[in-house]
N, CA and C of each residue as an Amber inpcrd file, in Angstrom:
protein
   285
  98.2730000 109.8220000  85.8730000  98.6900000 107.9790000  84.6750000
  98.3010000 107.6950000  86.7380000  97.1830000 106.3350000  86.8370000
  96.5970000 106.1220000  87.5950000  97.8260000 104.5910000  88.7870000
  97.5550000 105.0100000  90.2110000  99.0230000 104.2980000  90.9460000
  97.7130000 102.3210000  91.4550000  97.8860000 101.9990000  90.7280000
  97.4640000 100.0930000  91.2020000  97.9110000 100.0330000  92.4890000
  97.4770000  99.2160000  92.7030000  98.0600000  98.4270000  93.4720000
  97.1890000  97.0850000  93.6590000  97.9080000  95.8200000  94.0330000
  97.1520000  94.5690000  94.1130000  96.9720000  94.2360000  96.2620000
  95.8400000  93.0210000  95.5010000  95.5150000  93.0400000  97.6160000
  95.0250000  91.5710000  97.2080000  96.7290000  91.1560000  97.4590000
  96.6240000  89.8100000  97.0020000  95.4360000  88.4200000  98.6270000
  94.3820000  88.5120000  99.0990000  94.3220000  87.3990000 100.0550000
  94.2570000  86.5290000  99.9530000  94.8440000  85.7870000  98.8750000
  95.2510000  84.7940000  99.0200000  94.8640000  83.7970000 100.9740000
  94.2550000  82.5960000 101.1310000  94.5090000  81.7960000 101.8280000
  94.2670000  82.3050000 103.6360000  93.7210000  83.8890000 103.1450000
  93.3190000  85.1470000 104.6450000  92.1300000  84.1220000 105.3250000
  92.8350000  84.2030000 106.9090000  91.6520000  83.5260000 107.3420000
  91.1990000  84.1920000 109.0090000  91.7690000  85.3180000 108.6550000
  91.4190000  86.0410000 110.3370000  90.9020000  87.3230000 110.0610000
  90.0000000  87.5820000 110.3240000  89.9410000  89.8280000 109.9510000
  90.4570000  90.0600000 110.1630000  91.7270000  90.0160000 111.4560000
  92.7780000  91.4070000 111.3760000  93.5790000  91.0850000 110.1600000
  93.5890000  89.5920000 109.9370000  94.8010000  89.3160000 108.6210000
  94.7680000  89.7430000 107.2860000  93.0000000  90.0830000 107.0960000
  92.5740000  90.5570000 106.3030000  92.8800000  91.8640000 106.0890000
  92.2120000  92.8330000 107.6750000  92.6920000  94.1420000 107.4230000
  94.1120000  94.6770000 107.4150000  94.9970000  93.9920000 108.2860000
  96.5830000  94.6090000 107.6690000  96.9000000  94.2760000 106.2970000
  96.3960000  93.5120000 105.4650000  96.6360000  92.8230000 103.5410000
  96.4180000  94.2160000 103.2310000  94.8610000  94.4960000 103.2810000
  94.2750000  95.6290000 102.8560000  95.3220000  97.2240000 103.6100000
  95.6410000  97.4140000 104.8240000  96.6290000  98.2350000 104.9980000
  98.1410000  98.3220000 104.3040000  97.7610000  97.2460000 103.9960000
  99.9450000  97.0540000 103.0640000  99.6330000  97.5040000 102.1080000
  98.8170000  96.4720000 101.1280000  98.2960000  96.7010000  99.4830000
  97.5970000  98.5570000  99.4770000  97.3710000  99.5150000  99.9530000
  96.5300000 100.4120000 100.3600000  97.0130000 101.2780000 101.2120000
  98.5260000 101.1790000 100.8050000  99.6640000 101.8370000 101.7970000
  98.5140000 102.9540000 102.6100000  97.3010000 101.9500000 103.3820000
  97.0150000 102.7280000 104.7960000  98.1720000 103.4860000 106.1740000
  97.7940000 104.0640000 106.9410000  99.0820000 104.7590000 107.6730000
  99.0960000 103.8370000 108.6610000  99.8800000 103.7820000 109.4990000
 100.3390000 103.0690000 110.3110000  98.8990000 102.8750000 111.8550000
  98.5200000 104.4060000 111.8200000  97.5500000 104.2780000 112.7930000
  96.2480000 103.9140000 112.0780000  96.4750000 103.1420000 111.0010000
  94.6990000 102.1260000 110.6710000  94.0450000 101.9200000 111.4730000
  92.8380000 102.4370000 111.8760000  92.3860000 100.6680000 112.6720000
  91.7530000  99.5920000 112.6020000  92.1220000  98.9150000 111.7300000
  91.9710000  98.0150000 111.7480000  90.2530000  97.4580000 111.3270000
  89.4080000  98.7090000 111.5240000  87.6590000  97.5190000 111.1880000
  87.2540000  98.8980000 109.8630000  85.9510000  98.7680000 109.5400000
  85.7940000  99.4510000 108.0820000  84.9480000 100.3110000 108.6740000
  85.1660000 101.2430000 109.3020000  84.9250000 102.5840000 109.9840000
  86.3390000 103.1060000 108.9670000  87.3150000 102.8520000 109.5280000
  89.1180000 103.5210000 109.6310000  89.3080000 102.8930000 108.3300000
  88.4770000 101.9020000 107.4510000  88.1670000 101.6200000 106.1090000
  88.2810000 102.4880000 105.2120000  87.3620000 102.9870000 105.4380000
  86.6320000 103.8180000 104.5230000  87.2010000 104.9940000 104.8640000
  87.8070000 105.5270000 106.0080000  88.3230000 107.6780000 106.3630000
  89.9300000 106.7120000 105.5880000  90.0620000 105.5930000 105.4380000
  91.9870000 105.9340000 104.3480000  91.2080000 105.2670000 103.3940000
  90.5340000 105.0610000 102.7610000  90.6430000 105.1990000 101.5510000
  90.2810000 105.8990000 100.6610000  89.7870000 106.7520000 101.7740000
  89.1920000 108.4670000 101.2250000  89.9440000 109.4250000 101.5460000
  91.3130000 109.7160000 102.0920000  91.7960000 110.4380000 102.5960000
  93.1660000 110.4310000 102.4200000  93.4120000 109.1220000 103.0790000
  95.0790000 108.1190000 103.3640000  95.3610000 107.6290000 102.6110000
  94.9460000 107.4500000 101.0020000  95.5820000 106.3860000 100.3530000
  95.7040000 107.4900000  98.9600000  96.8530000 107.1760000  98.0380000
  97.5670000 107.9000000  96.7540000  96.2810000 106.8400000  95.8330000
  96.3520000 105.7380000  96.4840000  95.8430000 104.0650000  95.7410000
  94.2880000 104.2030000  94.1210000  94.3310000 104.3810000  93.1230000
  92.7520000 104.7690000  92.2610000  92.2140000 103.7680000  91.8460000
  93.5530000 102.5600000  91.9860000  92.5870000 101.7860000  90.7050000
  93.3010000 100.4550000  92.1420000  92.5110000  99.1200000  92.2180000
  93.3970000  97.7180000  92.9730000  92.5830000  96.7520000  92.1050000
  93.4730000  95.9130000  92.4150000  93.4350000  95.0200000  92.1930000
  93.6780000  93.5250000  92.7280000  91.8350000  93.0580000  92.6750000
  91.9260000  92.0350000  94.5760000  92.0250000  90.2920000  93.8440000
  93.1170000  89.9300000  94.0050000  93.0050000  88.4450000  94.1260000
  92.5150000  87.0580000  95.5220000  92.9210000  86.3370000  95.1050000
  92.9300000  85.0870000  95.7990000  91.5900000  84.9640000  96.8040000
  90.7760000  85.5690000  96.4080000  88.9140000  85.4980000  97.0290000
  88.4340000  83.8990000  96.9990000  88.8230000  83.7080000  96.0570000
  88.4260000  81.8590000  96.2410000  89.0720000  81.3050000  97.3080000
  89.9390000  82.0920000  97.4650000  90.8090000  81.4800000  98.9100000
  91.2640000  81.7310000 100.2910000  90.1060000  82.3550000  99.9570000
  89.9430000  82.7430000 101.3530000  88.6780000  81.6790000 102.7340000
  89.5150000  82.0740000 103.1320000  88.5550000  80.6390000 104.6020000
  87.0770000  81.7960000 104.6560000  86.0050000  80.5710000 104.9010000
  84.3490000  80.9570000 104.0700000  84.4730000  81.8940000 105.1870000
  84.4870000  81.7370000 106.3960000  83.8830000  82.5800000 107.5160000
  84.4400000  83.7050000 107.2550000  85.1780000  84.3160000 106.1210000
  85.6110000  86.1750000 105.8190000  84.2510000  86.0300000 104.8880000
  83.3560000  85.3740000 104.1580000  82.5960000  85.5260000 102.7330000
  81.9810000  87.3710000 102.9830000  81.4610000  87.3670000 104.1790000
  80.9110000  87.9870000 104.3270000  81.7230000  89.5630000 104.3960000
  83.1170000  89.8810000 105.0800000  84.1740000  90.3700000 104.7590000
  84.2210000  90.6830000 103.5920000  84.3190000  90.2330000 102.6250000
  84.6210000  90.1700000 101.2860000  83.4580000  90.6110000 100.6160000
  81.7110000  90.7040000 101.2500000  80.7910000  91.3260000 100.6690000
  81.1180000  93.0240000 101.1650000  81.1930000  93.1800000 102.2450000
  81.5360000  94.2700000 102.8480000  82.4240000  95.2720000 102.1970000
  83.7770000  94.8520000 101.4540000  84.9960000  95.3950000 101.0680000
  84.1420000  95.1740000  98.9700000  83.8310000  94.6560000  99.5650000
  82.6400000  95.1100000  97.5090000  81.9540000  96.5040000  97.4720000
  81.3420000  96.1750000  98.6780000  79.9710000  97.2300000  98.8260000
  80.8190000  98.6640000  98.7760000  81.9860000  98.6690000 100.3630000
  82.4930000  99.4940000  99.9960000  83.3790000 100.1780000  99.2230000
  83.6870000  99.2660000  98.5630000  84.6670000 100.1790000  96.7240000
  83.7440000 100.2770000  96.0060000  82.4880000  99.3510000  96.0800000
  81.5940000 100.0190000  95.0840000  80.9280000 101.7600000  95.4190000
  80.6760000 101.4590000  96.6760000  80.5970000 102.9300000  97.1870000
  81.2160000 103.9530000  97.2500000  82.7360000 104.4630000  97.4700000
  84.1140000 104.5230000  97.2110000  84.2670000 105.1540000  95.8430000
  83.7730000 104.0060000  94.5030000  83.9210000 104.2520000  93.1330000
  82.7380000 105.2030000  92.7400000  82.1290000 105.4470000  93.2250000
  80.3460000 105.9350000  93.1090000  80.8700000 108.1070000  93.4480000
  81.1840000 107.3360000  94.7790000  81.2000000 109.3310000  95.2050000
  82.4280000 109.8470000  95.0970000  84.0600000 108.9560000  94.2260000
  84.5590000 109.2780000  93.0770000  84.3770000 110.0450000  92.1840000
  83.7830000 109.7080000  91.6030000  83.3460000 109.8600000  90.4300000
  82.6840000 110.9750000  90.3950000  81.3950000 111.0420000  91.7820000
  80.7930000 112.2250000  91.7680000  81.6790000 113.6020000  92.0620000
  82.6160000 113.4880000  93.0930000  83.3840000 114.2570000  93.4850000
  84.7950000 114.8590000  92.3730000  84.8840000 114.2360000  90.9430000
  85.9540000 114.5090000  89.8670000  87.1770000 113.4320000  90.3080000
  87.5150000 112.5840000  90.8800000  88.5380000 111.7560000  90.8440000
  88.0950000 110.9590000  90.3970000  88.7510000 109.3890000  90.0510000
  88.8660000 108.0370000  89.6560000  89.2280000 107.3280000  90.7940000
  88.2190000 106.5460000  90.8530000  89.1080000 105.2450000  91.4720000
  87.7830000 103.9540000  90.9030000  88.1860000 103.5460000  90.9030000
  88.0190000 101.6850000  90.4740000  88.7240000 100.4720000  90.9290000
  88.2340000  99.4480000  90.8430000  88.7110000  97.6590000  90.9680000
  88.3390000  97.0430000  90.4050000  89.2630000  96.1930000  90.5080000
  88.8070000  94.5200000  89.3110000  89.0780000  93.1170000  90.5950000
  88.1110000  92.3860000  90.6130000  88.5320000  90.9320000  91.0900000
  89.3020000  90.0040000  89.9280000  90.2070000  89.5440000  90.1100000
  90.1910000  88.2720000  89.0110000  91.4930000  87.3370000  90.1380000
  90.4840000  86.0630000  90.0600000  90.9480000  85.0080000  90.8750000
  91.2330000  83.7850000  90.0940000
């Protein structure tokens, strides 16, 4: 059974706020470092979530659009690595 989580980014204005939402939605540990290296480590090792539904991307501050691209890039990589290692991970953007 897939463990699904909803990542709602609606109204996000700051990088640290976005990372806080990642941490909450993906059940990252309290020591999550709120940067991309920590995101990679946590999504690969510290979460049981294997499906992420991303909402509210169109309502994210324009200054964070680079972060959205980075997020998609990392999630695509996680999807690829997970299939190579025999476990499942996927995400979809629902706006």
